The first five atom37 places (N, CA, C, CB, O) and aatype in JSON, in Angstrom:
{
  "aatype": [20, 20, 20, 20, 20, 20, 20, 20, 20, 20, 20, 20, 20, 20, 20, 20, 20, 20, 20, 20, 20, 20, 20, 20, 20, 20, 20, 20, 20, 20, 20, 20, 20, 20, 20, 20, 20, 20, 20, 20, 20, 20, 20, 20, 20, 20, 20, 20, 20, 20, 20, 20, 20, 20, 20, 20, 20, 20, 20, 20, 20, 20, 20, 20, 20, 20, 20, 20, 20, 20, 20, 20, 20, 20, 20],
  "atom_mask": [
    [1, 1, 1, 1, 1],
    [1, 1, 1, 1, 1],
    [1, 1, 1, 1, 1],
    [1, 1, 1, 1, 1],
    [1, 1, 1, 1, 1],
    [1, 1, 1, 1, 1],
    [1, 1, 1, 1, 1],
    [1, 1, 1, 1, 1],
    [1, 1, 1, 1, 1],
    [1, 1, 1, 1, 1],
    [1, 1, 1, 1, 1],
    [1, 1, 1, 1, 1],
    [1, 1, 1, 1, 1],
    [1, 1, 1, 1, 1],
    [1, 1, 1, 1, 1],
    [1, 1, 1, 1, 1],
    [1, 1, 1, 1, 1],
    [1, 1, 1, 1, 1],
    [1, 1, 1, 1, 1],
    [1, 1, 1, 1, 1],
    [1, 1, 1, 1, 1],
    [1, 1, 1, 1, 1],
    [1, 1, 1, 1, 1],
    [1, 1, 1, 1, 1],
    [1, 1, 1, 1, 1],
    [1, 1, 1, 1, 1],
    [1, 1, 1, 1, 1],
    [1, 1, 1, 1, 1],
    [1, 1, 1, 1, 1],
    [1, 1, 1, 1, 1],
    [1, 1, 1, 1, 1],
    [1, 1, 1, 1, 1],
    [1, 1, 1, 1, 1],
    [1, 1, 1, 1, 1],
    [1, 1, 1, 1, 1],
    [1, 1, 1, 1, 1],
    [1, 1, 1, 1, 1],
    [1, 1, 1, 1, 1],
    [1, 1, 1, 1, 1],
    [1, 1, 1, 1, 1],
    [1, 1, 1, 1, 1],
    [1, 1, 1, 1, 1],
    [1, 1, 1, 1, 1],
    [1, 1, 1, 1, 1],
    [1, 1, 1, 1, 1],
    [1, 1, 1, 1, 1],
    [1, 1, 1, 1, 1],
    [1, 1, 1, 1, 1],
    [1, 1, 1, 1, 1],
    [1, 1, 1, 1, 1],
    [1, 1, 1, 1, 1],
    [1, 1, 1, 1, 1],
    [1, 1, 1, 1, 1],
    [1, 1, 1, 1, 1],
    [1, 1, 1, 1, 1],
    [1, 1, 1, 1, 1],
    [1, 1, 1, 1, 1],
    [1, 1, 1, 1, 1],
    [1, 1, 1, 1, 1],
    [1, 1, 1, 1, 1],
    [1, 1, 1, 1, 1],
    [1, 1, 1, 1, 1],
    [1, 1, 1, 1, 1],
    [1, 1, 1, 1, 1],
    [1, 1, 1, 1, 1],
    [1, 1, 1, 1, 1],
    [1, 1, 1, 1, 1],
    [1, 1, 1, 1, 1],
    [1, 1, 1, 1, 1],
    [1, 1, 1, 1, 1],
    [1, 1, 1, 1, 1],
    [1, 1, 1, 1, 1],
    [1, 1, 1, 1, 1],
    [1, 1, 1, 1, 1],
    [1, 1, 1, 1, 1]
  ],
  "atom_positions": [
    [[-9.74, -25.77, -18.6], [-8.71, -25.44, -19.45], [-8.07, -24.26, -20.06], [-8.92, -25.94, -20.2], [-7.02, -24.09, -20.67]],
    [[-9.29, -23.29, -19.61], [-8.94, -21.92, -20.04], [-8.07, -21.37, -18.64], [-10.46, -20.93, -20.45], [-7.05, -20.73, -18.85]],
    [[-8.4, -21.59, -17.53], [-7.72, -21.13, -16.4], [-6.17, -21.7, -16.43], [-8.54, -21.59, -15.11], [-5.12, -21.07, -16.32]],
    [[-6.38, -23.05, -16.6], [-4.97, -23.79, -16.26], [-4.27, -23.15, -17.44], [-4.95, -25.67, -16.27], [-3.09, -23.09, -17.09]],
    [[-4.36, -22.7, -18.49], [-3.45, -22.4, -19.84], [-3.21, -20.64, -19.23], [-4.55, -22.67, -21.83], [-2.04, -20.26, -19.26]],
    [[-4.07, -19.81, -18.81], [-4.13, -18.32, -18.54], [-3.07, -18.37, -17.18], [-5.92, -17.65, -18.21], [-2.48, -17.29, -17.04]],
    [[-2.7, -19.49, -16.11], [-2.02, -19.2, -15.14], [-0.73, -20.23, -14.91], [-2.95, -19.12, -14.09], [-0.09, -20.22, -13.86]],
    [[-0.39, -21.2, -16.13], [0.58, -21.81, -16.67], [2.11, -20.75, -16.13], [0.15, -21.95, -18.43], [2.22, -19.56, -16.44]],
    [[2.6, -21.11, -15.74], [3.62, -20.85, -15.28], [5.1, -21.51, -16.01], [3.33, -21.17, -14.0], [5.71, -20.96, -16.92]],
    [[5.42, -22.57, -15.48], [6.42, -23.45, -16.07], [6.97, -23.65, -17.27], [6.14, -24.36, -15.92], [8.18, -23.64, -17.51]],
    [[5.97, -23.87, -18.13], [5.87, -23.72, -19.45], [6.59, -22.56, -20.38], [4.62, -23.65, -19.56], [7.58, -22.63, -21.1]],
    [[5.69, -21.45, -20.06], [6.28, -20.41, -20.77], [7.52, -19.79, -20.28], [5.38, -19.47, -20.89], [8.06, -18.88, -20.91]],
    [[8.13, -20.42, -18.8], [9.38, -19.35, -18.27], [10.66, -20.56, -18.98], [9.47, -18.99, -15.9], [11.86, -20.43, -18.72]],
    [[10.09, -21.73, -19.92], [10.87, -22.83, -20.38], [11.22, -22.13, -21.33], [10.32, -24.17, -20.66], [12.41, -21.81, -21.42]],
    [[10.41, -21.76, -22.15], [10.17, -21.76, -24.01], [10.75, -20.35, -24.08], [8.2, -21.9, -24.83], [11.76, -20.08, -24.74]],
    [[9.9, -19.27, -23.22], [10.01, -17.67, -23.65], [11.3, -17.23, -23.08], [8.74, -16.64, -23.03], [11.74, -17.6, -21.99]],
    [[12.07, -16.14, -24.15], [13.1, -15.91, -23.76], [12.79, -14.3, -23.71], [14.22, -16.55, -24.58], [13.51, -13.69, -22.92]],
    [[11.98, -13.64, -24.3], [11.77, -12.36, -24.18], [10.92, -11.63, -23.42], [11.58, -12.05, -25.07], [9.73, -11.85, -23.65]],
    [[11.18, -10.77, -22.51], [10.07, -10.06, -21.63], [8.76, -9.87, -22.33], [10.53, -8.63, -21.16], [7.7, -9.99, -21.71]],
    [[8.81, -9.52, -23.83], [7.87, -8.77, -24.09], [6.72, -10.13, -24.95], [8.55, -7.32, -25.03], [5.64, -10.12, -25.54]],
    [[7.78, -11.23, -24.53], [6.4, -12.24, -24.94], [5.91, -12.98, -24.04], [6.59, -13.25, -25.95], [5.25, -13.98, -24.32]],
    [[6.16, -12.59, -22.86], [6.18, -12.99, -21.39], [4.43, -13.16, -21.09], [7.07, -11.63, -20.3], [3.71, -12.23, -21.47]],
    [[3.74, -14.52, -20.31], [2.42, -14.67, -19.89], [2.41, -13.68, -18.87], [2.01, -16.09, -19.44], [3.37, -12.99, -18.54]],
    [[0.69, -13.65, -18.14], [0.46, -12.79, -17.33], [1.59, -13.23, -15.99], [-1.14, -12.78, -17.1], [2.37, -12.49, -15.38]],
    [[1.31, -14.66, -15.82], [1.78, -15.3, -14.36], [3.51, -14.59, -14.53], [1.67, -17.57, -14.27], [3.96, -13.91, -13.61]],
    [[4.35, -14.86, -15.82], [5.39, -14.33, -15.61], [5.8, -13.12, -15.63], [5.92, -14.74, -16.1], [6.91, -12.79, -15.21]],
    [[4.78, -12.14, -16.21], [4.92, -10.62, -15.94], [4.61, -10.39, -14.63], [4.05, -9.74, -16.78], [5.41, -9.63, -14.09]],
    [[3.61, -10.84, -13.86], [3.73, -10.47, -12.54], [4.88, -11.06, -11.23], [2.43, -10.74, -12.2], [5.08, -10.62, -10.09]],
    [[5.43, -12.11, -11.91], [6.68, -12.64, -11.35], [7.91, -11.56, -11.51], [7.02, -14.04, -12.12], [9.02, -11.56, -10.98]],
    [[7.47, -10.89, -12.17], [8.87, -9.77, -12.8], [8.35, -8.4, -11.63], [8.67, -9.1, -15.25], [9.18, -7.48, -11.59]],
    [[7.56, -8.29, -11.06], [7.41, -7.58, -9.79], [7.88, -7.9, -8.56], [6.32, -7.45, -9.56], [7.68, -7.14, -7.61]],
    [[8.4, -8.81, -8.44], [9.15, -9.83, -7.39], [10.62, -9.3, -7.6], [8.99, -11.68, -7.77], [11.36, -9.72, -8.49]],
    [[11.01, -8.16, -6.53], [12.52, -8.23, -6.54], [13.48, -8.71, -6.27], [12.88, -7.76, -6.31], [12.8, -9.37, -5.49]],
    [[14.76, -9.19, -6.07], [15.92, -9.37, -5.43], [15.93, -9.11, -3.67], [16.87, -8.44, -6.19], [15.84, -9.97, -2.8]],
    [[16.03, -7.98, -3.54], [15.93, -7.39, -2.02], [14.19, -6.66, -1.56], [17.29, -5.95, -1.96], [13.77, -6.12, -0.54]],
    [[13.72, -6.92, -2.57], [12.86, -6.12, -2.06], [11.26, -6.05, -3.14], [13.76, -4.68, -1.9], [11.35, -5.82, -4.35]],
    [[10.08, -6.26, -2.55], [8.91, -6.54, -3.51], [8.05, -4.95, -2.88], [7.92, -8.47, -3.16], [7.9, -4.36, -1.81]],
    [[7.63, -4.78, -4.36], [6.35, -3.77, -4.53], [5.26, -4.4, -4.42], [6.2, -3.06, -5.79], [4.54, -4.87, -5.3]],
    [[5.1, -4.39, -2.78], [3.92, -5.28, -3.0], [2.53, -4.81, -3.53], [3.67, -5.84, -1.79], [1.7, -5.57, -4.04]],
    [[2.33, -3.11, -3.3], [1.29, -2.49, -3.7], [1.03, -2.86, -5.54], [1.6, -0.89, -3.25], [-0.05, -3.27, -5.96]],
    [[2.16, -2.61, -6.37], [2.08, -2.61, -7.78], [1.85, -3.88, -7.86], [3.2, -2.11, -8.61], [0.93, -4.09, -8.64]],
    [[2.41, -5.14, -7.25], [2.09, -6.64, -7.41], [0.37, -7.0, -7.38], [2.89, -7.47, -6.08], [-0.28, -7.75, -8.11]],
    [[-0.11, -6.05, -6.13], [-1.47, -6.74, -5.95], [-2.26, -6.06, -7.11], [-2.2, -6.52, -4.36], [-3.11, -6.79, -7.63]],
    [[-2.15, -4.76, -7.63], [-2.68, -3.96, -8.93], [-2.55, -4.92, -10.19], [-1.73, -2.49, -9.22], [-3.5, -5.23, -10.91]],
    [[-1.1, -5.4, -10.37], [-1.0, -6.12, -11.29], [-1.96, -7.47, -11.23], [0.31, -6.3, -11.36], [-2.25, -8.12, -12.23]],
    [[-2.26, -7.67, -10.31], [-3.04, -8.92, -9.84], [-4.71, -8.95, -10.03], [-2.74, -9.07, -8.27], [-5.52, -9.82, -10.36]],
    [[-4.78, -7.6, -9.67], [-6.33, -7.62, -9.93], [-6.74, -7.32, -11.35], [-7.04, -6.57, -9.04], [-7.89, -7.56, -11.72]],
    [[-5.48, -6.58, -12.48], [-5.5, -6.3, -13.88], [-5.75, -7.92, -14.42], [-3.97, -5.45, -14.44], [-6.6, -8.32, -15.22]],
    [[-4.92, -8.53, -13.85], [-4.32, -10.36, -14.01], [-6.21, -10.84, -14.15], [-3.06, -11.35, -11.82], [-6.86, -11.13, -15.16]],
    [[-6.62, -10.75, -12.77], [-7.77, -11.34, -12.69], [-9.04, -11.12, -13.18], [-7.89, -11.4, -11.78], [-9.94, -11.96, -13.21]],
    [[-9.14, -9.53, -13.72], [-10.32, -8.97, -14.41], [-10.99, -10.21, -15.69], [-9.72, -7.36, -15.18], [-12.07, -10.77, -15.54]],
    [[-10.17, -10.41, -16.76], [-10.56, -11.23, -17.83], [-11.09, -12.45, -17.45], [-9.55, -11.45, -18.66], [-11.99, -12.97, -18.11]],
    [[-10.46, -13.14, -16.08], [-11.4, -14.57, -15.87], [-12.43, -14.46, -15.03], [-10.66, -15.78, -15.29], [-13.26, -15.35, -14.87]],
    [[-12.46, -12.99, -14.24], [-14.11, -13.08, -13.38], [-15.26, -12.29, -14.66], [-14.12, -11.77, -11.38], [-16.46, -12.18, -14.42]],
    [[-14.75, -11.9, -15.7], [-15.55, -11.66, -16.64], [-16.16, -12.78, -17.3], [-14.98, -10.94, -17.42], [-17.38, -12.91, -17.22]],
    [[-15.39, -13.7, -18.0], [-15.7, -14.67, -18.08], [-16.57, -15.6, -17.59], [-15.08, -14.85, -18.07], [-17.38, -16.25, -18.24]],
    [[-16.33, -15.64, -16.24], [-16.97, -16.86, -15.36], [-18.18, -15.88, -14.93], [-15.86, -17.61, -13.88], [-19.07, -16.58, -14.45]],
    [[-18.49, -14.61, -14.93], [-19.58, -14.07, -14.77], [-20.65, -13.87, -16.19], [-19.17, -12.87, -14.14], [-21.81, -13.49, -16.24]],
    [[-19.89, -14.23, -17.04], [-21.26, -13.69, -18.49], [-21.2, -15.51, -18.61], [-20.5, -12.24, -20.68], [-22.11, -15.9, -19.33]],
    [[-20.56, -16.33, -18.21], [-20.54, -17.65, -18.81], [-21.35, -18.46, -17.42], [-18.73, -18.24, -19.27], [-21.71, -19.63, -17.53]],
    [[-21.52, -17.91, -16.52], [-22.18, -18.41, -15.25], [-23.58, -19.39, -15.17], [-22.49, -17.17, -14.55], [-23.81, -20.28, -14.35]],
    [[-24.17, -19.07, -15.94], [-25.32, -19.69, -16.43], [-25.37, -20.97, -16.87], [-25.74, -19.06, -17.32], [-26.18, -21.79, -16.44]],
    [[-24.33, -21.25, -17.94], [-23.9, -22.27, -19.08], [-23.23, -23.16, -17.72], [-22.61, -21.57, -20.64], [-23.24, -24.38, -17.82]],
    [[-22.89, -22.79, -16.99], [-21.36, -23.52, -15.88], [-22.9, -24.18, -14.99], [-19.71, -21.78, -14.48], [-23.17, -25.35, -15.29]],
    [[-23.79, -23.55, -14.06], [-24.88, -24.44, -13.3], [-25.1, -24.99, -14.55], [-26.26, -23.76, -12.43], [-24.33, -25.91, -14.83]],
    [[-26.33, -24.56, -15.79], [-26.8, -25.35, -16.32], [-26.21, -26.78, -16.59], [-27.07, -24.76, -17.15], [-26.96, -27.75, -16.75]],
    [[-24.98, -26.88, -16.63], [-23.97, -27.92, -16.71], [-23.67, -29.1, -15.68], [-22.86, -27.25, -16.8], [-23.52, -30.27, -16.01]],
    [[-23.62, -28.65, -14.45], [-23.77, -28.85, -12.85], [-25.42, -29.28, -12.71], [-23.35, -27.21, -11.86], [-25.67, -30.31, -12.08]],
    [[-26.3, -28.67, -13.16], [-27.77, -29.65, -13.11], [-28.19, -30.59, -13.83], [-28.83, -29.05, -13.26], [-28.93, -31.46, -13.37]],
    [[-27.79, -30.59, -15.07], [-27.86, -31.84, -16.58], [-26.93, -32.84, -15.72], [-26.9, -31.22, -18.62], [-27.28, -34.02, -15.73]],
    [[-25.73, -32.48, -14.95], [-24.7, -33.65, -14.6], [-25.45, -34.64, -13.45], [-23.12, -32.94, -13.92], [-25.23, -35.83, -13.24]],
    [[-26.35, -33.78, -12.82], [-27.43, -34.17, -11.71], [-28.2, -35.51, -11.77], [-28.5, -33.13, -11.71], [-28.18, -36.49, -11.04]],
    [[-29.01, -35.17, -13.08], [-30.04, -35.99, -13.5], [-29.98, -37.15, -14.14], [-30.67, -35.42, -14.13], [-29.2, -37.47, -15.04]],
    [[-30.87, -37.81, -13.62], [-30.7, -39.48, -14.46], [-31.43, -39.73, -15.4], [-31.0, -40.75, -13.68], [-32.22, -38.8, -15.53]],
    [[-31.6, -40.57, -16.18], [-33.03, -41.07, -17.28], [-32.66, -40.72, -18.58], [-34.64, -40.22, -17.03], [-33.42, -40.94, -19.52]]
  ]
}
């Protein structure tokens, strides 16, 4: 749920008008130019956008694994 909301592109693209309200995925799209792309800036921004997801995953990893283990148990 969180990851899908974090990476949503079409919903905010339709509803948001001002660049100051853009989501992370729309902000990343701003790095793509019409004629050229600043790849080093796009990759650096992608890493910054990825960091909160990685922090959440590694802090909650034991709960994810515990949920998988309990799903496989019968009885």
